[in-house]
N, C-alpha and C positions, 0 to 999 in steps of 0.2 A: 120534125115538129112542124108547127105552123107559122115559125119565124119569131125572131127574138122580140117584134114589135108586140105580140100578143102577151101583154104583162101577167096573165093568170096561167099561162103554159109552163108546165114542168115533164122535165123527161122523164125524170126518176125522183120520187118522193119517199123519204121515209120519216112519217110521223110518229113520235114518240114510241119508236122501235128500238128494240135492244136485240144484241146479237144478231143484228142484219150483216148478211154477207154477200156482196155483189162483186161478180168477177167477169171479166172479157165482154164488156159492154161497151157501144158507142151512144153516146147521147149528145143529141144535135141538134140545132134550129129551135130551140126554146127561150124563153125568156130566162129561166133557171135550168141548167143542165143536171145537176144534182142539187136538191134542195132537202137539206136535214134539218128537220124540226124537232127539237127534244131529243134527239137522236143519242143513244148511249152504246157503249160496249159493240163496236160495230168496225167491220174493213173492208175496204173498197179497193180491188185490185185490177190493175191491168185495164183501166178504163181509159176510153180516148173521149174527150169531153171538149168539143169545138162547136163555134158558132153560134152560140148562146150570148146573151147579155151576163148574165152571172154565170161564170164556168160553174163553181162550187158555191152554194149559199147554205150557212150552217147558222140556226139562230135557235134560242130557247122557246119553249112552247108557252112560257108566261104563266103557267098552272103549278107544275111540278118537276118539270124535267130542263136542266140546262143541259147542253152538249157534255158530253165525258167520254174518255177513252174510245176516240176515233181514230183510224189509222188509213191512210192511203199509202199503197205500195206500188210502184212501177205505173204511175197513171199519168197520161199525157193531158196537159189543159192546155190547149192553143187557140188563138183566134176568137178569142170572147171580148165584150166589151170590159168586163173585169173578169179577174181570174179567180180570185177566192175572196169570201167575205166570211167571216166568223165573229160572232158577236155574243157578248153575255155567257161566259162560260169559265167564270173567276175561281172556281175549284177544278176545273177540268183540263184534260189533256188532250192535245190533237197533235198527230205526227204525219210527216210526210218522208218517204223514204224511196229513194231511186227515182223521184217524180221530174218530169219535163214541164214547166211552167213557164212557156215561151210563146212570144208574139201576141200579147194579150193588149188592149187598147191603143192599137195600131195608129190611132190619129191623135193620140195624146202629146201633151208637150209639159215644160219644165213648171208651168204655172197654172196647170188645168184643175187642181184641187183634188185630181183624182188618186184612190188609193188602190193599186192594181191588185196588190196582196194585201188583204186587210184583217187584222186579229184585234178586237177593241173589248175592252173590259174582260181582257184575256185571262185564262190561267197559264198553263205550263205548254208552249209549242215548241216542236223540234222537227227541224229539217235536215236530214241526213243523205248525203250524197245527191242532191237536188240540183238540178239546172235550172237558172232562171236566165234567159236572155231576151233583149229585145222586147221589153215590157215598158214601153214610155210611158209617161205621166209625171206629175209632180212627186210621188211617193211610189216608189217599185215596191218597197214591203214596208207596212206601216204595222207596229205593235205597241198598244197601250195595255200593259197588264193593270189588272184590278188593283193589287196592291204591290207592296216591295218584294213578297215572296214570290210573285209570278215571275217566270223567265223565259225568254226567246233562247232556243239554243240551235247554234248553225254549227254542223260539223261536215266537212268534206264537200261543201257545197260551191255552186258557182253563181255571182250575182253580177251579170254584165248587161245592163239595160240597154246601151247604146247610146245616141246622141241627144235624146229627147226627154232625158230622165231629170230631175230636179234633186231629190235625195234617193240614193240606192236604198238605205237601211235607215228608217226613222223610228227610234224608241221613245215614245211619248212618255211611257212611265213604265215600271219594273225592272228587271234587270236584263242584261243580254250575254250570252257567252258565245264567242266564235274562235272555232278551232279548224285548222286546216281548210278554210275557205276564203275563196278570192271574193272581195267586195270592190268593184272597181267601176269608173265612171268616165264616158269619154267627155261631157259635158255637163253643166249644169252647176249647182250650188255646192254639192258635196257629196263625199261617200257615205258615211255615217252621220247622224245627228242623234 
């Protein structure tokens, strides 16, 4: 890509697409590595996403489609300014299975207001067997469910952000289920808020 400072650059764009299947790709050096705009019923497998501003950016198209039924398997998302941002999918579901979300926002600190992995106005989000390490910033994983029925589920995952993370897991609204998952922090305000 042309570099992450080029704010109109996207390595891979799926706009209003359904049944999109992407496998075995490297997405690097753009403002958005993977940009899903109103994307539905799609899977992304074995992607390597790095050196972007947003590794993965998921948004509604503001006309008819909110993101839904989007699944990531065995993806590596590292060395981006922001790892994942997904917004406005109150009835949608997004999952990450066996993904490596590591080494993003490397210049971050405990009070930088950065949400390294962010799910806002969210529906159901599931992380299974994911490894999140060395993602400094005020919020390592931020979840704001659209309503009380929305849930973040963490199963068999690791959240170990290191020395420069304020809150490892911040749940602003909705509910959270944590099973067999390590949520730890070396320094900062708290592990779970």
